[in-house]
C-alpha positions in Angstrom: 25.2 48.6 -16.8 23.3 45.4 -15.9 21.6 47.1 -13.0 20.4 49.9 -15.2 19.0 47.3 -17.7 17.1 45.6 -15.0 15.6 48.8 -13.8 14.6 49.8 -17.3 13.1 46.3 -17.8 11.1 46.5 -14.6 9.7 49.9 -15.6 8.9 48.7 -19.1 7.1 45.5 -17.8 5.2 47.5 -15.2 4.0 50.0 -17.9 3.0 47.3 -20.3 1.0 45.5 -17.6 -0.6 48.7 -16.6 -1.7 49.3 -20.3 -2.9 45.7 -20.6 -5.1 46.2 -17.5 -6.8 49.4 -18.7 -10.5 48.8 -19.1 -10.4 45.3 -17.4 -12.4 44.3 -14.4 -10.7 44.5 -10.9 -10.5 40.7 -10.8 -8.8 40.5 -14.2 -6.3 43.2 -13.2 -5.5 41.4 -10.0 -4.8 38.2 -11.9 -2.7 39.9 -14.5 -0.6 41.8 -11.8 -0.3 38.7 -9.7 1.1 36.6 -12.5 3.4 39.4 -13.6 4.7 39.9 -10.0 5.4 36.2 -9.6 7.0 35.5 -13.0 8.8 38.8 -13.9 9.0 41.4 -11.2 10.0 39.3 -8.1 13.0 37.6 -9.8 14.3 40.8 -11.3 13.8 42.7 -8.1 15.5 40.0 -6.0 18.4 40.0 -8.4 18.6 43.8 -8.2 18.8 43.6 -4.4 21.2 40.6 -4.3 23.9 41.9 -6.6 24.8 45.0 -4.6 24.5 43.0 -1.4 26.9 40.3 -2.7 29.3 42.9 -4.0 29.3 44.6 -0.6 30.0 41.4 1.2 32.7 40.4 -1.3 34.5 43.7 -0.6 34.5 43.0 3.1 32.2 45.8 4.1 30.3 44.8 7.2 27.3 46.4 8.7 
């Protein structure tokens, strides 16, 4: 359930940032996307990757 919420949040944030960037200059779009990636997308994406990895390691599955 939590993983689904994170995926929905990521998609929602990316669509909002895309809509905010419409009609802006390339420089402004890069600034908006850079800030969004650093503050919102990177932490959520790292959590999304870390949870299944931690679960897999806790269960003793090795690869």
